[in-house]
N, C-alpha and C positions, 0 to 999 in steps of 0.2 A: 075675500079670503085674506087673512092676515099674512104678514111676511113669514111668521113662524110656520103657519100651515103650508105656505108655498115652499119653504125650505124642506119640511118633512116630506112633502110630495115629491120634491126634486130628488131627495135621497132615495126614496122608494123606487123611483123610476130609473135611478142610476145603476141599480143592481150591485154586483160585487165591486166594492169601491176601496181604492187606496187613497189615504189622506196624507199629503205632505205635511208633516207635523214638526213643530219647533218648540212647543211648550209655551208659546206666546198667547196673547189674549184671543186672537182670531182662530188660530189653528186648534187651540184647545177646545173652544166651543164647538167647532166643526167636528172634531174627533169624538167628543162626548155625544153629540147628537147623532152622528153616524153610527156609533155603537148602540145607542138607544133604539134607533129605527131599524138598523140592519143586523144587529147582533154580530155573529161571527162572519157575516158577509162584508164587514168593514174592517180595515186594518190601518192604523196610524203608523207611518214610517218616518223615523227621525234619522238624520244624517249625523254620524259621529265624525266631526271635522275639527281641526285646531281653531277654526273661527267661531266655534260654539263653546262658550265657557263651560267648564266641567260642572259647575253648580247648576247651570241651566239644563244640562243633559240629565243630571240626577233628579232634578225637580220635575222634569218632563216625564221621566219614567215613573216617578212616584205618583204623578197625577193619573196616569193610566191605571196603576194598581188601585188607587183610592177610589176612582170613579168608574171602574169596570170596563174600560175600553182597551182593546189589544194594541200593543205597541211593539214594533220591531225596529232594531237598530241596524243600520247599514253603514258601510264606509264609503265616502266619496273622495275623489282624487283631484279636486280642483287645483290643489297646490302643485300638481305635476303638470299643469297646463300653463305654458309661458304667457299666454294671453291673459289669463287670470292674474298670475303673479306680477305682471307688469303694471297692474292696477290702473287700467284706463277708466274713463268716466262711465263706461258700460260694464264694469267689472261684474255686477250682479247678473248680467246676461250669461256669463260663462259659468258662474256658480250655479244658478238655477238650471242652466242647460245640462250640467253634469248631474245634478240631482234628478231632473226629469228623465234624462236618458236611463239612469239606473231604475227609476220607477217604471218606465215604459218596458224595459227588459223584464222586470219582475212581473208586470201585468201579462206580458206575452207568455212567459214560462209557466205561470200559475193560474192563468185564466181570469184575472181581474178585468172587469169591464170598463171601469171609469177611474180616472185619476183626478183628484181635486186638491186645491190648496186654498189658503185662507185670505186671499185678497178681499177687501171689503169695498163698499160703495164709495167711501171717502178717499180711497187710494186712486181713483180713476184719473184725477188731475195731477197727480204727483209724478215725478221723474222716476220711473220704475222699469229699468231695462229687463228685469226678470219677467215682466209680463210678456215681452216679446218671445222669450224662451217658452213660456207657458203656451202661447198661441201655436208655436211651431210643433210642440209635442202634444197638442190638443188636450192640455190640462185645463180643467174647468175651475171656475171661481164661483161656487154657488152662493156665498154670502153676498158677493157683488151682484150676481145675477138677480137675486130677489130684492136687492136694494137695501140691505142691512148696513147701517152706519156704525162707526166705532162706538158712539154713545149707546146705540141700541144693543150692540154686542156686549158691551160692559154691563148694561142693565140686565140683560137676559142671563149672562154669566152669574151675576149676583143672585138672581132668583134660583139658579141651579146650585148655588153654594160653591161655585168654582173660585178658588183663591186668586185666579188670574183676573177676576173682575176689576180689581184696582191695581193690577200690575203695571209698572211703567213700560213704555215702549222699549223694545230691546232689539236693535239691529245687530247684525253679526259684527264680530270684533274687527273684521277687515275694513269696516266703514270708518274706523277711527284713524286710518292712514290717509294722508292727502293723496289725491289722484297723482299717479306717476311715481309715488314712493313704493318700491317693491313690497309685496306681501310675503313675509317670512314667518316661519314658526316662532323664531326668537322674538320678533316684534309683537306677534299676537300674544305670546306668553307674558311679555312685559305689560301689555295693556290689560290683560285679564287679571293679573296679580294686582296692578294698581287700582283697578275698579273694585276689586274685592276689598282692598284696604278702605276705600271710601265708603262702601256700603256697610262694612263692619263698624265704621265710625258713625253710622246713622244717616248718611246722605241717601236720598231717595232717587231723584233723577240724576243719573251719573253718566258722564262720558269722559274718558281720558283720550284726548286727541294726541296722537303719537307723531312728534316731529323730530325723529331720530333721538337726540339726547335731551330734547325738551318735551315735557308733559304739559299740555294745555288742558286744564280741567274745566269742564262744564258741569254745573249743577243748577238746579232750579233757582230762579232769581231770589226767591224767599230764603234760600239756603246759603247764599253767598256770604252773608254776614257771619255765619258760624265759623268761618275760617279764622276770624279775628277774636274768638272767644276762648277762654280757658286753655290756652296753649295749643289749640287745634292746628294753627298754621305750622308750628314747629313739628308736631306729630306727623303731619302729612308730608312735609318736606323731607324729614328724616326717613320715613318709610319709602317714599318714591325714589330717593337717592340710593337706598339699599337695593332697590329693584334694578337700578342702572341708569336712571335719569340724572343728568347733571344739573338741569334747570327745571323748576316747577313753577308754573304760572296758572293763575285763575282767570278765566275768560269772564270779564265783567258784564258781558251781554247775557251770560247765563245759558243754560241748556235751551236749545230750540231744535225742533225736528228738522233734519236735512241740512244742518249747518255745513256739512262737508260739501254740499252742492252749491253753496253761496259763491264759490269761486267760478262756477259755471255761469251763474246768473250775471256776475260782475263782468265776465269776459264777453257775454252776449251783449250787455249794455255798451261796453266799450267799442265793440265791433260796429254796433248800430250808429254810435256817435261818430265813428271814423268814416262812415260811408258818405 
């Protein structure tokens, strides 16, 4: 039995299913397939939160309309949780916990049998505190359970015509803040606006790491040279200063997944050396 057949069988066995939906590569494929297999017995649920860019929210809603799967928007309140706002290294645990608690309440009140989210097989070895919250609320990860990798998910998405097939990874805006730096609506707004500027200028892989008055820009390594062509540097500096950043820097190491966690790895190495 292929992985695709396994996933379709998984969905049929799940019954009435809520999908934690973000509009990203993984959850879009899962929402599309759940809609195809279960029809109105599946519902994709997306959280409207300041850590989700407005463009991402609108694109996610449009995907549901275009590909025929139902989407509901709910509000989450993680920014009212001091543990989340303080931005510890397990910040994602509190965010996912808030979302899954809302979904669990929805499941109880409306009779949904299963809650699923888009973790895939490649995520198993990564630092993902949100997976702990998923386990506590019994939220399933069918893509991971049938062994689908990110490459396989992108390939299958392309076959289905989903525009997310080649969409860059998109973690929430709070991930741009260094651990310990409080998460605020103001900071998230600055990050969102700055990243919109860079995408509108044609950059593909984009992160603006927020260090109070300094913006540390990460783009794909092949894109770094663009900052020094045709007045691009001046445009970016001027635009980000208008947003409120006093200093604008380009990270010469380029974009890499989980760069915000590098400080954790470095601290662990230092602790081992000190033992």
